[in-house]
C-alpha positions as CSV (number, residue, x, y, z in Angstrom):
1,X,120.8,119.7,130.3
2,X,121.1,118.6,126.5
3,X,118.4,117.1,124.8
4,X,120.0,113.7,124.8
5,X,119.8,113.9,128.6
6,X,116.7,115.0,128.9
7,X,115.7,111.9,126.7
8,X,117.5,109.7,128.9
9,X,116.2,110.9,132.4
10,X,112.5,110.9,131.0
11,X,113.2,106.8,129.5
12,X,114.8,106.6,133.0
13,X,111.9,107.6,134.4
14,X,109.4,105.3,132.5
15,X,111.8,102.4,132.2
16,X,112.6,100.3,135.6
17,X,114.5,97.2,136.5
18,X,112.7,94.5,136.6
19,X,114.7,91.3,138.1
20,X,111.2,89.3,137.6
21,X,111.4,85.8,135.6
22,X,108.4,85.8,133.4
23,X,107.5,82.6,131.9
24,X,107.2,82.1,128.0
25,X,103.6,83.0,127.7
26,X,104.2,86.2,130.2
27,X,106.7,87.1,127.5
28,X,104.5,86.4,124.3
29,X,101.9,88.9,125.6
30,X,104.6,92.1,126.6
31,X,105.7,91.6,123.0
32,X,102.2,91.1,121.8
33,X,100.8,94.6,123.1
34,X,104.0,96.4,122.5
35,X,103.5,95.2,118.7
36,X,100.0,96.1,119.2
37,X,100.4,99.6,120.3
38,X,102.8,100.4,117.9
39,X,100.1,99.3,114.7
40,X,98.0,101.6,116.9
41,X,100.2,104.6,116.4
42,X,102.0,103.7,113.1
43,X,98.2,103.4,111.8
44,X,97.4,106.5,112.7
45,X,100.3,108.3,111.4
46,X,99.6,106.9,107.6
47,X,96.4,107.7,107.6
48,X,97.1,111.3,108.6
49,X,99.7,111.3,105.8
50,X,97.0,109.9,103.4
51,X,94.8,112.5,104.3
52,X,97.8,115.0,103.6
53,X,98.6,113.3,100.6
54,X,95.2,113.7,98.9
55,X,94.9,117.7,100.3
56,X,98.5,118.0,98.5
57,X,96.9,116.2,95.2
58,X,94.0,118.2,95.0
59,X,95.8,121.3,95.4
60,X,98.4,120.5,92.9
61,X,95.4,119.8,90.7
62,X,93.9,123.0,91.5
63,X,97.5,124.5,90.4
64,X,97.5,122.3,87.4
65,X,94.2,124.2,85.5
66,X,95.1,127.4,86.7
67,X,98.0,127.1,84.4
68,X,96.4,125.9,81.7
69,X,93.7,128.4,81.6
70,X,96.7,130.9,81.5
C-alpha cells in the first residue's frame, strides 16, 4: 500500500459521511471549534520555532565571537 493509499484509509476511518442537516448555529460551532484547534496547533508550532530560532541565534553569536577572537 502506498503512502497516499494509507493516508486515504486513515482519513476514511476518521471521517464518516453524515446526512444530518445542521442549523446555522451548529455549522458555526463546528467551524469555530475546528478553527480553535487549528489555532492551538499553529501556536504550538510557532512557539517551538521561535525557541529554535533563539537557540540558533545564540549559536551564531558564539561562532561570530569565536571567529573574531582568532
